[in-house]
C-alpha positions in Angstrom: 16.1 -12.5 23.5 15.0 -9.7 25.9 11.3 -8.8 26.3 12.1 -5.2 25.3 13.6 -6.5 22.0 10.5 -8.5 21.3 8.4 -5.4 21.8 10.7 -3.3 19.6 10.5 -5.9 16.8 6.8 -6.1 17.1 6.4 -2.3 16.9 8.7 -2.2 13.8 6.7 -5.1 12.2 3.4 -3.2 12.8 4.8 0.0 11.3 5.9 -2.0 8.2 2.5 -3.5 8.0 0.9 0.0 8.0 3.4 1.2 5.4 2.3 -1.6 3.1 -1.3 -0.6 3.5 -0.5 3.1 2.8 1.4 2.1 -0.4 -1.5 0.0 -1.5 -4.0 2.7 -0.8 -1.9 5.3 -2.8 -2.3 3.1 -5.8 -6.1 2.9 -5.6 -7.6 5.1 -8.3 -9.8 7.9 -6.8 -10.7 9.6 -10.0 -7.8 11.9 -9.5 -4.5 11.5 -11.4 -1.7 10.2 -9.1 1.7 9.0 -10.3 1.5 6.1 -7.9 -1.2 4.6 -10.1 1.3 3.6 -12.8 4.7 3.9 -11.2 4.9 0.1 -10.5 3.7 -1.0 -13.9 6.2 -3.5 -15.2 7.7 -2.6 -18.6 9.7 -5.0 -20.8 12.9 -2.9 -21.3 15.3 -4.7 -23.7 14.3 -8.0 -22.3 14.5 -6.9 -18.7 11.3 -6.3 -16.7 11.5 -3.0 -14.8 9.0 -0.8 -13.0 7.9 2.3 -14.9 9.2 4.7 -12.3 12.8 3.6 -13.2 12.3 4.2 -16.9 10.3 7.5 -17.0 9.3 10.7 -15.3 5.7 10.5 -14.2 3.8 13.7 -13.5 0.2 14.7 -12.8 -0.1 18.3 -14.2 -3.8 18.4 -13.3 -6.5 16.3 -11.5 -7.4 14.1 -14.5 -4.2 13.8 -16.5 -0.9 11.8 -16.1 2.1 12.5 -18.3 4.7 9.8 -18.7 8.0 10.8 -20.3 10.3 7.9 -20.9 14.0 8.6 -20.5 14.6 6.5 -23.7 12.2 7.8 -26.3 12.6 4.6 -28.4 10.8 2.7 -25.6 7.6 4.7 -25.7 5.7 1.9 -27.5 6.7 -0.7 -24.9 5.7 1.7 -22.0 2.3 2.3 -23.7 1.9 -1.5 -24.2 2.8 -2.2 -20.5 0.2 0.4 -19.2 -2.5 -1.1 -21.4 -1.5 -4.7 -20.3 -1.7 -3.7 -16.6 -5.5 -3.5 -16.9 -5.8 -0.3 -14.9 -8.6 1.1 -17.1 -6.2 3.7 -18.5 -5.7 4.5 -22.2 -2.4 6.2 -22.9 -2.1 8.5 -25.9 1.4 8.9 -27.5 2.7 11.9 -29.4 6.1 10.3 -29.9 7.8 12.0 -27.0 5.4 11.6 -24.0 2.4 9.5 -23.1 -0.7 11.4 -21.9 -3.1 9.4 -19.9 -6.5 10.7 -19.2 -7.8 9.4 -15.9 -11.5 8.7 -16.3 -14.0 9.7 -13.7 -15.2 6.8 -11.5 -18.7 5.5 -12.0 -20.9 5.1 -8.9 -20.6 1.3 -9.2 -16.8 1.4 -9.5 -16.7 3.7 -6.4 -18.6 1.1 -4.4 -16.3 -1.7 -5.7 -13.2 0.2 -4.7 -14.7 0.9 -1.3 -15.2 -2.8 -0.8 -11.7 -3.5 -2.0 -10.0 -1.1 0.4 -12.2 -2.2 3.3 -11.0 -5.8 2.6 -7.4 -4.6 2.5 -8.0 -2.9 5.9 -9.3 -6.2 7.3 -6.3 -8.0 5.9 -4.0 -5.5 7.6 -5.8 -5.9 10.9 -5.4 -9.7 10.7 -1.6 -9.2 10.0 -1.4 -6.9 13.1 -3.1 -9.6 15.2 -0.7 -12.2 13.9 2.2 -10.0 15.0 0.6 -9.8 18.4 0.2 -13.5 18.6 3.8 -14.1 17.7 5.0 -11.6 20.3 2.7 -13.1 23.0 4.1 -16.6 22.2 7.6 -15.3 22.8 6.5 -13.7 26.0 4.9 -17.0 27.1 8.1 -18.8 26.4 10.1 -16.3 28.4 7.7 -16.7 31.3 8.0 -20.4 31.1 11.8 -20.2 31.0 11.7 -17.8 33.9 13.5 -14.9 32.1 10.5 -12.6 32.9 8.2 -12.6 35.9 4.5 -13.1 36.0 3.9 -9.4 36.4 6.2 -8.5 33.5 4.5 -11.1 31.4 1.1 -9.6 32.1 2.4 -6.0 31.5 4.0 -6.9 28.2 0.9 -8.7 27.0 -1.3 -5.7 28.0 1.1 -3.3 26.2 1.0 -5.6 23.1 -2.9 -5.5 23.1 -2.8 -1.7 23.5 -0.4 -1.4 20.5 -2.6 -3.6 18.3 -5.7 -1.5 19.2 -3.8 1.7 18.5 -2.6 0.5 15.1 -6.0 -0.9 14.3 -7.5 2.5 14.9 -4.9 3.9 12.5 -5.9 1.4 9.9 -9.6 2.4 10.3 -8.7 6.0 9.9 -6.7 5.4 6.7 -9.5 3.3 5.2 -12.2 5.9 6.1 -10.0 8.7 4.6 -9.5 6.7 1.4 -13.2 5.8 1.2 -14.2 9.5 1.5 -11.7 10.3 -1.3 -13.2 7.7 -3.5 -16.8 8.8 -2.8 -15.9 12.5 -3.5 -16.7 13.4 -7.1 
């Protein structure tokens, strides 16, 4: 395996790691309605477990309301049950055709809790980035030992790996800070 390929794989892995963090942060409740809050709720649909986003249209017509419109109206009760069972702190109200979900304002205590949760997720992401760096460095070390790359190339690739991890860690910090500000904004 060429050193350039190791570097490309490492960069791709780091991007996927950041994407996972972004997806997680999108699901964190900020006191504003966001379809991502419920789209992955698992619904029992005729004995098959499916994410809500495959069974319904989810919209946020205003800042504190979600509207869920199941494609199959007969499943509105199972969708409502699944949202309640997901323990998101949301209470759907059904009118027979759609579910309206009022998104409650966050208490100060809940805001602090959520800030801690997202900071912890940020740290987990940074650990994952460092693990990617460690794996890449181990491959570079093996290449140097085998003689497929020179001492200078080895040093250069390791330095580039460190720079990439630092750059991605700064991105993680920015994402976490941005989400923390969203949560603290009333």
